[in-house]
C-alpha positions as CSV (number, residue, x, y, z in Angstrom):
1,X,-81.4,157.1,112.6
2,X,-82.9,156.7,109.1
3,X,-86.6,157.7,109.2
4,X,-87.5,157.0,105.6
5,X,-87.6,153.3,104.5
6,X,-84.5,151.7,103.1
7,X,-85.3,149.7,100.0
8,X,-83.3,146.4,99.9
9,X,-83.4,145.1,96.3
10,X,-82.9,141.4,96.2
11,X,-84.0,141.0,99.8
12,X,-84.2,137.2,99.5
13,X,-80.7,136.9,98.1
14,X,-77.5,136.0,99.9
15,X,-76.5,139.6,100.6
16,X,-79.9,141.2,100.6
17,X,-81.4,139.1,103.3
18,X,-78.4,139.8,105.6
19,X,-78.5,143.5,104.9
20,X,-82.3,143.7,105.6
21,X,-81.9,141.7,108.8
22,X,-79.1,143.9,110.1
23,X,-81.0,147.1,109.3
24,X,-84.2,145.9,111.0
25,X,-82.1,144.7,114.1
26,X,-80.7,148.2,114.3
27,X,-84.2,149.8,114.2
28,X,-84.2,151.1,110.7
29,X,-87.4,151.0,108.6
30,X,-86.8,148.5,105.8
31,X,-88.7,147.8,102.6
32,X,-87.9,144.3,101.3
33,X,-87.8,144.3,97.5
34,X,-88.4,141.0,95.8
35,X,-90.9,139.4,93.5
36,X,-93.0,138.1,96.3
37,X,-92.6,140.9,98.8
38,X,-95.4,143.2,100.1
39,X,-94.2,145.9,97.8
40,X,-92.9,143.8,94.9
41,X,-89.7,144.6,93.0
42,X,-88.8,142.7,89.8
43,X,-86.0,143.6,87.5
44,X,-88.0,142.2,84.6
45,X,-91.1,144.3,85.5
46,X,-90.1,148.0,85.4
47,X,-93.6,148.9,86.5
48,X,-92.7,147.6,90.0
49,X,-89.8,149.9,90.4
50,X,-91.5,153.3,91.1
51,X,-93.8,151.9,93.8
52,X,-90.9,150.2,95.5
53,X,-88.8,153.4,95.4
54,X,-91.6,155.8,96.4
55,X,-90.7,157.4,99.8
56,X,-87.5,155.5,100.2
57,X,-84.5,157.5,101.5
58,X,-81.9,155.0,100.4
59,X,-81.6,151.7,98.4
60,X,-79.3,148.7,98.4
61,X,-79.0,147.6,94.8
62,X,-78.2,144.1,93.7
63,X,-78.8,142.7,90.3
64,X,-79.7,139.0,89.9
65,X,-78.0,137.0,88.7
66,X,-75.2,139.4,88.0
67,X,-74.4,142.6,86.2
68,X,-72.6,140.6,83.6
69,X,-76.0,139.3,82.3
70,X,-77.1,141.0,79.0
71,X,-79.3,144.0,79.5
72,X,-78.4,144.4,83.2
73,X,-76.5,147.7,82.8
74,X,-79.3,149.2,80.8
75,X,-81.9,148.2,83.4
76,X,-79.6,149.6,86.1
77,X,-79.5,153.0,84.3
78,X,-83.3,153.1,84.2
79,X,-83.5,152.2,87.8
80,X,-81.1,155.0,88.8
81,X,-83.3,157.5,86.9
82,X,-86.3,156.2,88.7
83,X,-84.6,156.5,92.0
84,X,-83.6,160.1,91.3
85,X,-87.1,160.9,90.2
86,X,-88.5,159.4,93.4
87,X,-86.2,161.5,95.6
88,X,-84.0,158.6,96.8
89,X,-80.9,160.2,98.4
90,X,-78.4,157.3,98.5
91,X,-77.7,154.2,96.4
92,X,-75.4,151.4,97.6
93,X,-74.5,149.2,94.7
94,X,-73.1,145.6,95.0
95,X,-70.6,145.1,92.2
96,X,-68.3,142.3,91.2
97,X,-64.5,142.4,91.4
98,X,-62.7,142.2,88.0
99,X,-65.9,142.1,85.9
100,X,-66.1,144.4,82.8
101,X,-69.9,144.7,82.9
102,X,-69.8,145.4,86.7
103,X,-67.5,148.3,86.0
104,X,-70.0,149.7,83.5
105,X,-72.7,149.4,86.1
106,X,-70.5,151.3,88.6
107,X,-70.1,154.1,86.1
108,X,-73.9,154.2,85.7
109,X,-74.4,154.7,89.4
110,X,-71.6,157.3,89.6
111,X,-73.3,159.3,86.9
112,X,-76.8,159.0,88.3
113,X,-76.9,162.3,90.1
114,X,-77.7,160.4,93.4
115,X,-75.3,160.0,96.3
116,X,-73.7,156.6,96.1
117,X,-71.3,154.0,97.5
118,X,-70.0,151.0,95.6
119,X,-69.2,147.7,97.2
120,X,-67.0,145.7,94.8
121,X,-66.9,142.2,96.1
122,X,-64.6,139.2,95.6
123,X,-66.0,135.6,95.2
124,X,-68.5,134.7,98.0
125,X,-67.5,132.2,100.7
126,X,-71.2,131.3,101.1
127,X,-71.2,129.9,97.5
128,X,-69.9,126.8,99.3
129,X,-72.6,126.7,102.0
130,X,-75.8,128.0,100.4
131,X,-75.0,128.3,96.7
132,X,-74.4,126.2,93.7
133,X,-71.3,124.5,95.3
134,X,-73.0,123.2,98.3
135,X,-74.1,119.9,96.8
136,X,-70.6,119.0,95.6
137,X,-69.2,119.8,99.0
138,X,-71.8,117.4,100.5
139,X,-70.5,114.8,98.1
140,X,-66.9,115.5,99.3
141,X,-65.6,117.3,96.2
142,X,-64.9,120.8,95.1
143,X,-64.8,120.9,91.3
144,X,-63.6,124.3,90.1
145,X,-61.8,125.8,87.1
146,X,-58.9,128.2,87.3
147,X,-56.1,125.8,88.2
148,X,-53.9,127.2,91.0
149,X,-55.0,130.8,90.6
150,X,-55.6,132.2,94.1
151,X,-58.6,134.2,95.2
152,X,-59.1,136.4,98.3
153,X,-62.6,134.9,98.9
154,X,-64.9,137.2,101.0
155,X,-67.4,136.4,103.7
156,X,-70.8,137.7,102.8
157,X,-71.3,138.8,106.4
158,X,-68.5,141.4,105.8
159,X,-70.3,142.6,102.6
160,X,-73.5,143.0,104.5
161,X,-71.8,145.0,107.3
162,X,-70.1,147.3,104.8
163,X,-73.4,147.8,102.9
164,X,-75.3,148.7,106.2
165,X,-72.6,151.1,107.2
166,X,-72.8,152.8,103.8
167,X,-76.6,153.0,103.9
168,X,-76.9,154.4,107.4
169,X,-73.7,156.3,108.3
170,X,-72.1,159.5,107.1
171,X,-68.6,159.4,105.6
172,X,-69.2,156.8,102.8
173,X,-70.5,159.2,100.1
174,X,-68.7,158.5,96.8
175,X,-66.6,155.7,98.2
176,X,-65.6,152.5,96.4
177,X,-65.0,149.7,98.8
178,X,-63.3,146.7,97.1
179,X,-63.9,144.0,99.7
180,X,-61.9,140.8,99.9
181,X,-60.9,138.3,102.6
182,X,-57.6,138.8,104.4
183,X,-55.5,136.2,102.4
184,X,-55.2,134.5,99.0
185,X,-56.3,130.9,98.8
186,X,-56.3,128.5,95.9
187,X,-59.4,126.3,95.5
188,X,-57.2,123.5,96.8
189,X,-56.5,125.6,99.9
190,X,-60.2,126.2,100.3
191,X,-60.9,122.5,100.1
192,X,-58.4,122.0,102.9
193,X,-60.0,124.5,105.1
194,X,-63.4,123.0,104.4
195,X,-62.1,119.5,105.2
196,X,-60.8,120.7,108.6
197,X,-64.0,122.5,109.4
198,X,-66.4,119.7,108.3
199,X,-64.4,116.8,109.7
200,X,-64.0,114.8,106.5
201,X,-62.0,115.2,103.3
202,X,-63.2,117.6,100.7
203,X,-61.1,117.0,97.5
204,X,-60.4,119.7,95.0
205,X,-61.0,118.5,91.4
206,X,-59.5,120.8,88.8
207,X,-61.9,121.0,85.9
208,X,-62.3,123.0,82.6
209,X,-64.8,125.8,82.1
210,X,-67.0,123.6,80.0
211,X,-67.4,121.0,82.7
212,X,-67.9,123.8,85.3
213,X,-70.8,125.1,83.1
214,X,-72.3,121.7,82.9
215,X,-72.1,121.2,86.6
216,X,-73.9,124.4,87.4
217,X,-76.5,123.9,84.7
218,X,-77.4,120.5,86.1
219,X,-78.6,122.2,89.3
220,X,-79.3,125.8,88.4
221,X,-80.1,125.7,84.7
222,X,-78.3,127.2,81.7
223,X,-79.4,130.8,82.7
224,X,-77.3,130.7,85.9
225,X,-74.6,128.5,84.4
226,X,-73.9,131.0,81.5
227,X,-73.5,133.9,83.9
228,X,-71.3,132.2,86.4
229,X,-69.1,130.5,83.8
230,X,-68.5,133.9,82.0
231,X,-67.6,135.4,85.4
232,X,-65.2,132.6,86.2
233,X,-63.5,132.9,82.8
234,X,-63.1,136.6,83.3
235,X,-62.0,136.7,86.9
236,X,-59.9,133.6,87.4
237,X,-57.1,134.9,85.2
238,X,-55.0,136.5,87.8
239,X,-56.5,140.0,87.8
240,X,-58.0,139.4,91.3
241,X,-55.1,137.6,92.9
242,X,-54.4,140.3,95.5
243,X,-56.1,141.3,98.7
244,X,-57.5,144.8,99.4
245,X,-58.3,146.9,102.5
246,X,-62.0,147.7,101.7
247,X,-63.5,146.1,104.8
248,X,-60.9,147.8,107.0
249,X,-61.6,151.2,105.4
250,X,-65.3,150.9,105.7
251,X,-65.6,149.3,109.1
252,X,-62.3,149.8,110.9
253,X,-61.8,146.1,111.4
254,X,-60.1,143.4,109.3
255,X,-62.2,141.0,107.2
256,X,-63.1,137.5,108.4
257,X,-60.9,134.7,107.4
258,X,-62.3,131.8,105.2
259,X,-61.3,129.3,107.9
260,X,-63.6,131.2,110.4
261,X,-66.4,131.1,107.8
262,X,-66.0,127.4,107.3
263,X,-66.0,126.6,111.0
264,X,-69.1,128.7,111.6
265,X,-71.0,127.2,108.7
266,X,-70.1,123.7,109.8
267,X,-71.4,124.4,113.3
268,X,-74.6,125.8,111.9
269,X,-75.3,122.6,110.0
270,X,-74.7,124.0,106.5
271,X,-73.3,120.8,105.2
272,X,-75.7,118.3,106.7
273,X,-77.9,116.7,104.2
274,X,-81.1,118.1,105.6
275,X,-79.9,121.7,105.8
């Protein structure tokens, strides 16, 4: 059992809050790192890093909004140096599959001098239920670029399980876990699974990257739209159109299927207007 606190950076985010909750449920001491937490952590305020890292034995590292954002890799390098100086023994980095800047971030962690595990993730299934695509789903549409390019979309609960294992168990030192779902789906396929789970039609609308950017900017602003559009352009070109065994390697079980995610999210009320 981990006796020193585990710092969860981005503890209010999609993966961070799941990682923190799982760690706490298992009895591990957790330090939630966010702008509003008891011990604040802010990527844009380096003076918050050392207090958040002080005394921590391990850290789960996510960068908002994504490692593709300008300056992210440099900040990650500084954070790794601060973690080493603070005596943190293990870093678990959430990385993005097929992203050039994410690979640079992975290299920074590998060269940090701190024990590490890298979790390189496919597109998140929960983007449809608690992210920028939830409102379109509520409206019955799934507007996405990339044409018929398939993606092995991953359930964030699997990412969280892998991260917790890497933070708390032996045997994950130096590992790269590329985590995907169990099968390839086009966005039209995903719309079909969502339709069956929700109980009314969700129609896939093929769009260009410019329209994709405008749609995200309308709800999340240009800052988020720039990042996610750049990621979409880079990753929806076929480079990620294959499944991997990262979840099985890390956990000894297969990843959850997108259909299972969709049914569970629908049962939880994710796509009711008041959710």
